[in-house]
VMD Tcl script that builds the backbone (N, CA, C; Angstrom):
set m [mol new atoms 204]
animate dup $m
set s [atomselect $m all]
$s set {name element resname resid chain x y z} {
  {N N MET 1 A 0.838 -1.185 0.000}
  {CA C MET 1 A 0.000 0.000 0.000}
  {C C MET 1 A 0.882 1.248 0.000}
  {N N ASP 2 A 0.283 2.342 -0.374}
  {CA C ASP 2 A 1.028 3.593 -0.370}
  {C C ASP 2 A 1.081 4.149 1.052}
  {N N GLY 3 A 1.716 5.308 1.227}
  {CA C GLY 3 A 1.897 5.886 2.550}
  {C C GLY 3 A 0.647 6.490 3.152}
  {N N SER 4 A -0.468 6.482 2.427}
  {CA C SER 4 A -1.681 7.107 2.949}
  {C C SER 4 A -2.553 6.142 3.745}
  {N N THR 5 A -2.210 4.862 3.748}
  {CA C THR 5 A -2.976 3.885 4.515}
  {C C THR 5 A -2.036 3.041 5.362}
  {N N LYS 6 A -2.555 2.559 6.479}
  {CA C LYS 6 A -1.795 1.665 7.354}
  {C C LYS 6 A -2.722 0.559 7.827}
  {N N PHE 7 A -2.125 -0.590 8.086}
  {CA C PHE 7 A -2.875 -1.717 8.611}
  {C C PHE 7 A -2.846 -1.608 10.126}
  {N N LEU 8 A -4.016 -1.465 10.737}
  {CA C LEU 8 A -4.118 -1.246 12.170}
  {C C LEU 8 A -4.889 -2.361 12.855}
  {N N ILE 9 A -4.436 -2.701 14.064}
  {CA C ILE 9 A -5.172 -3.623 14.913}
  {C C ILE 9 A -5.402 -2.925 16.251}
  {N N PRO 10 A -6.506 -3.236 16.934}
  {CA C PRO 10 A -6.724 -2.622 18.246}
  {C C PRO 10 A -5.803 -3.248 19.290}
  {N N ARG 11 A -5.422 -2.463 20.299}
  {CA C ARG 11 A -4.628 -3.015 21.386}
  {C C ARG 11 A -5.462 -4.083 22.085}
  {N N THR 12 A -4.825 -5.114 22.570}
  {CA C THR 12 A -5.516 -6.235 23.203}
  {C C THR 12 A -6.445 -5.745 24.314}
  {N N GLY 13 A -7.691 -6.186 24.245}
  {CA C GLY 13 A -8.667 -5.846 25.271}
  {C C GLY 13 A -9.452 -4.577 25.018}
  {N N LEU 14 A -9.129 -3.839 23.949}
  {CA C LEU 14 A -9.831 -2.595 23.662}
  {C C LEU 14 A -10.767 -2.742 22.465}
  {N N ILE 15 A -11.826 -1.959 22.473}
  {CA C ILE 15 A -12.702 -1.827 21.317}
  {C C ILE 15 A -12.478 -0.421 20.778}
  {N N VAL 16 A -11.962 -0.336 19.568}
  {CA C VAL 16 A -11.700 0.955 18.926}
  {C C VAL 16 A -12.688 1.087 17.774}
  {N N ARG 17 A -13.542 2.088 17.837}
  {CA C ARG 17 A -14.587 2.263 16.821}
  {C C ARG 17 A -14.137 3.202 15.712}
  {N N ASP 18 A -14.589 2.891 14.500}
  {CA C ASP 18 A -14.368 3.766 13.357}
  {C C ASP 18 A -15.227 5.017 13.575}
  {N N PRO 19 A -14.662 6.218 13.402}
  {CA C PRO 19 A -15.429 7.434 13.682}
  {C C PRO 19 A -16.575 7.684 12.699}
  {N N ILE 20 A -16.506 7.086 11.528}
  {CA C ILE 20 A -17.541 7.318 10.516}
  {C C ILE 20 A -18.617 6.237 10.573}
  {N N SER 21 A -18.209 4.972 10.521}
  {CA C SER 21 A -19.187 3.877 10.491}
  {C C SER 21 A -19.625 3.431 11.883}
  {N N LYS 22 A -18.862 3.807 12.900}
  {CA C LYS 22 A -19.126 3.423 14.300}
  {C C LYS 22 A -18.963 1.930 14.560}
  {N N THR 23 A -18.433 1.182 13.601}
  {CA C THR 23 A -18.194 -0.246 13.806}
  {C C THR 23 A -16.813 -0.430 14.442}
  {N N PRO 24 A -16.664 -1.444 15.284}
  {CA C PRO 24 A -15.371 -1.687 15.923}
  {C C PRO 24 A -14.311 -2.117 14.907}
  {N N LEU 25 A -13.094 -1.707 15.153}
  {CA C LEU 25 A -11.951 -2.142 14.356}
  {C C LEU 25 A -11.800 -3.645 14.579}
  {N N ALA 26 A -11.682 -4.397 13.498}
  {CA C ALA 26 A -11.591 -5.854 13.590}
  {C C ALA 26 A -10.351 -6.263 14.378}
  {N N GLU 27 A -10.485 -7.294 15.208}
  {CA C GLU 27 A -9.344 -7.786 15.986}
  {C C GLU 27 A -8.228 -8.286 15.086}
  {N N THR 28 A -8.585 -8.723 13.888}
  {CA C THR 28 A -7.586 -9.203 12.935}
  {C C THR 28 A -6.954 -8.060 12.159}
  {N N GLY 29 A -7.502 -6.841 12.312}
  {CA C GLY 29 A -6.932 -5.654 11.683}
  {C C GLY 29 A -7.666 -5.222 10.431}
  {N N GLU 30 A -7.442 -3.962 10.080}
  {CA C GLU 30 A -8.045 -3.378 8.880}
  {C C GLU 30 A -7.111 -2.310 8.320}
  {N N TRP 31 A -7.233 -2.061 7.018}
  {CA C TRP 31 A -6.517 -0.964 6.384}
  {C C TRP 31 A -7.300 0.320 6.634}
  {N N LYS 32 A -6.618 1.362 7.134}
  {CA C LYS 32 A -7.264 2.639 7.413}
  {C C LYS 32 A -6.449 3.779 6.809}
  {N N THR 33 A -7.152 4.792 6.307}
  {CA C THR 33 A -6.511 5.987 5.760}
  {C C THR 33 A -5.985 6.827 6.909}
  {N N ILE 34 A -4.747 7.292 6.788}
  {CA C ILE 34 A -4.168 8.085 7.870}
  {C C ILE 34 A -3.908 9.533 7.465}
  {N N ILE 35 A -4.390 9.926 6.274}
  {CA C ILE 35 A -4.228 11.318 5.866}
  {C C ILE 35 A -5.585 12.005 5.857}
  {N N GLY 36 A -5.579 13.314 5.914}
  {CA C GLY 36 A -6.819 14.083 5.872}
  {C C GLY 36 A -7.557 14.063 7.196}
  {N N PRO 37 A -8.742 14.660 7.224}
  {CA C PRO 37 A -9.519 14.743 8.464}
  {C C PRO 37 A -9.862 13.383 9.078}
  {N N ALA 38 A -10.240 12.414 8.257}
  {CA C ALA 38 A -10.566 11.088 8.789}
  {C C ALA 38 A -9.324 10.404 9.345}
  {N N GLY 39 A -8.186 10.655 8.746}
  {CA C GLY 39 A -6.940 10.053 9.195}
  {C C GLY 39 A -6.437 10.615 10.515}
  {N N ARG 40 A -6.853 11.805 10.837}
  {CA C ARG 40 A -6.443 12.438 12.098}
  {C C ARG 40 A -6.855 11.563 13.287}
  {N N TYR 41 A -8.054 11.013 13.225}
  {CA C TYR 41 A -8.551 10.140 14.292}
  {C C TYR 41 A -7.622 8.935 14.470}
  {N N TRP 42 A -7.265 8.299 13.353}
  {CA C TRP 42 A -6.426 7.106 13.442}
  {C C TRP 42 A -5.023 7.442 13.888}
  {N N ARG 43 A -4.481 8.578 13.499}
  {CA C ARG 43 A -3.161 8.997 13.982}
  {C C ARG 43 A -3.186 9.198 15.499}
  {N N ARG 44 A -4.284 9.743 16.027}
  {CA C ARG 44 A -4.407 9.903 17.478}
  {C C ARG 44 A -4.488 8.551 18.168}
  {N N ARG 45 A -5.230 7.606 17.583}
  {CA C ARG 45 A -5.334 6.264 18.183}
  {C C ARG 45 A -3.971 5.580 18.210}
  {N N ILE 46 A -3.175 5.763 17.152}
  {CA C ILE 46 A -1.823 5.194 17.121}
  {C C ILE 46 A -0.963 5.873 18.183}
  {N N GLY 47 A -1.058 7.192 18.269}
  {CA C GLY 47 A -0.250 7.965 19.209}
  {C C GLY 47 A -0.509 7.616 20.666}
  {N N CYS 48 A -1.757 7.365 21.014}
  {CA C CYS 48 A -2.078 7.055 22.418}
  {C C CYS 48 A -1.978 5.561 22.706}
  {N N GLY 49 A -1.752 4.746 21.680}
  {CA C GLY 49 A -1.561 3.315 21.881}
  {C C GLY 49 A -2.817 2.474 21.802}
  {N N ASP 50 A -3.965 3.085 21.469}
  {CA C ASP 50 A -5.206 2.313 21.350}
  {C C ASP 50 A -5.208 1.422 20.108}
  {N N ALA 51 A -4.523 1.857 19.052}
  {CA C ALA 51 A -4.388 1.067 17.822}
  {C C ALA 51 A -2.901 0.912 17.531}
  {N N VAL 52 A -2.540 -0.224 16.965}
  {CA C VAL 52 A -1.142 -0.546 16.716}
  {C C VAL 52 A -0.954 -0.853 15.236}
  {N N GLU 53 A 0.112 -0.305 14.662}
  {CA C GLU 53 A 0.436 -0.631 13.269}
  {C C GLU 53 A 0.917 -2.073 13.208}
  {N N SER 54 A 0.488 -2.781 12.189}
  {CA C SER 54 A 0.831 -4.189 12.050}
  {C C SER 54 A 0.921 -4.546 10.576}
  {N N GLN 55 A 1.104 -5.814 10.309}
  {CA C GLN 55 A 1.096 -6.347 8.946}
  {C C GLN 55 A -0.052 -7.328 8.837}
  {N N PRO 56 A -0.746 -7.335 7.704}
  {CA C PRO 56 A -1.824 -8.311 7.553}
  {C C PRO 56 A -1.272 -9.735 7.545}
  {N N ALA 57 A -2.077 -10.656 8.018}
  {CA C ALA 57 A -1.677 -12.065 8.019}
  {C C ALA 57 A -1.513 -12.528 6.577}
  {N N PRO 58 A -0.501 -13.333 6.310}
  {CA C PRO 58 A -0.312 -13.819 4.944}
  {C C PRO 58 A -1.485 -14.692 4.508}
  {N N VAL 59 A -1.804 -14.597 3.252}
  {CA C VAL 59 A -2.895 -15.398 2.685}
  {C C VAL 59 A -2.266 -16.560 1.933}
  {N N TYR 60 A -2.612 -17.746 2.368}
  {CA C TYR 60 A -2.079 -18.938 1.720}
  {C C TYR 60 A -3.115 -19.490 0.772}
  {N N GLN 61 A -2.665 -19.822 -0.419}
  {CA C GLN 61 A -3.559 -20.423 -1.395}
  {C C GLN 61 A -3.258 -21.910 -1.448}
  {N N SER 62 A -4.311 -22.698 -1.443}
  {CA C SER 62 A -4.100 -24.131 -1.510}
  {C C SER 62 A -3.642 -24.512 -2.914}
  {N N LYS 63 A -2.792 -25.501 -2.958}
  {CA C LYS 63 A -2.312 -25.980 -4.252}
  {C C LYS 63 A -3.326 -26.972 -4.797}
  {N N LYS 64 A -3.610 -26.825 -6.053}
  {CA C LYS 64 A -4.540 -27.760 -6.703}
  {C C LYS 64 A -3.694 -28.838 -7.382}
  {N N TYR 65 A -3.953 -30.050 -6.969}
  {CA C TYR 65 A -3.220 -31.154 -7.543}
  {C C TYR 65 A -4.030 -31.744 -8.695}
  {N N VAL 66 A -3.331 -31.985 -9.763}
  {CA C VAL 66 A -3.986 -32.544 -10.946}
  {C C VAL 66 A -3.594 -34.008 -11.050}
  {N N LYS 67 A -4.612 -34.866 -11.209}
  {CA C LYS 67 A -4.341 -36.297 -11.386}
  {C C LYS 67 A -3.757 -36.529 -12.753}
  {N N GLU 68 A -2.719 -37.282 -12.782}
  {CA C GLU 68 A -2.091 -37.578 -14.066}
  {C C GLU 68 A -2.437 -38.949 -14.543}
}
mol reanalyze $m
mol bondsrecalc $m
mol representation Tube
mol addrep $m
Protein backbone atom coordinates (compact mmCIF):
# COMPACT_ATOMS: atom_id res chain seq x y z
CA MET A 1 0.00 0.00 0.00
CA ASP A 2 1.03 3.59 -0.37
CA GLY A 3 1.90 5.89 2.55
CA SER A 4 -1.68 7.11 2.95
CA THR A 5 -2.98 3.88 4.52
CA LYS A 6 -1.80 1.67 7.35
CA PHE A 7 -2.87 -1.72 8.61
CA LEU A 8 -4.12 -1.25 12.17
CA ILE A 9 -5.17 -3.62 14.91
CA PRO A 10 -6.72 -2.62 18.25
CA ARG A 11 -4.63 -3.01 21.39
CA THR A 12 -5.52 -6.23 23.20
CA GLY A 13 -8.67 -5.85 25.27
CA LEU A 14 -9.83 -2.60 23.66
CA ILE A 15 -12.70 -1.83 21.32
CA VAL A 16 -11.70 0.96 18.93
CA ARG A 17 -14.59 2.26 16.82
CA ASP A 18 -14.37 3.77 13.36
CA PRO A 19 -15.43 7.43 13.68
CA ILE A 20 -17.54 7.32 10.52
CA SER A 21 -19.19 3.88 10.49
CA LYS A 22 -19.13 3.42 14.30
CA THR A 23 -18.19 -0.25 13.81
CA PRO A 24 -15.37 -1.69 15.92
CA LEU A 25 -11.95 -2.14 14.36
CA ALA A 26 -11.59 -5.85 13.59
CA GLU A 27 -9.34 -7.79 15.99
CA THR A 28 -7.59 -9.20 12.94
CA GLY A 29 -6.93 -5.65 11.68
CA GLU A 30 -8.04 -3.38 8.88
CA TRP A 31 -6.52 -0.96 6.38
CA LYS A 32 -7.26 2.64 7.41
CA THR A 33 -6.51 5.99 5.76
CA ILE A 34 -4.17 8.09 7.87
CA ILE A 35 -4.23 11.32 5.87
CA GLY A 36 -6.82 14.08 5.87
CA PRO A 37 -9.52 14.74 8.46
CA ALA A 38 -10.57 11.09 8.79
CA GLY A 39 -6.94 10.05 9.20
CA ARG A 40 -6.44 12.44 12.10
CA TYR A 41 -8.55 10.14 14.29
CA TRP A 42 -6.43 7.11 13.44
CA ARG A 43 -3.16 9.00 13.98
CA ARG A 44 -4.41 9.90 17.48
CA ARG A 45 -5.33 6.26 18.18
CA ILE A 46 -1.82 5.19 17.12
CA GLY A 47 -0.25 7.96 19.21
CA CYS A 48 -2.08 7.06 22.42
CA GLY A 49 -1.56 3.31 21.88
CA ASP A 50 -5.21 2.31 21.35
CA ALA A 51 -4.39 1.07 17.82
CA VAL A 52 -1.14 -0.55 16.72
CA GLU A 53 0.44 -0.63 13.27
CA SER A 54 0.83 -4.19 12.05
CA GLN A 55 1.10 -6.35 8.95
CA PRO A 56 -1.82 -8.31 7.55
CA ALA A 57 -1.68 -12.06 8.02
CA PRO A 58 -0.31 -13.82 4.94
CA VAL A 59 -2.90 -15.40 2.69
CA TYR A 60 -2.08 -18.94 1.72
CA GLN A 61 -3.56 -20.42 -1.39
CA SER A 62 -4.10 -24.13 -1.51
CA LYS A 63 -2.31 -25.98 -4.25
CA LYS A 64 -4.54 -27.76 -6.70
CA TYR A 65 -3.22 -31.15 -7.54
CA VAL A 66 -3.99 -32.54 -10.95
CA LYS A 67 -4.34 -36.30 -11.39
CA GLU A 68 -2.09 -37.58 -14.07
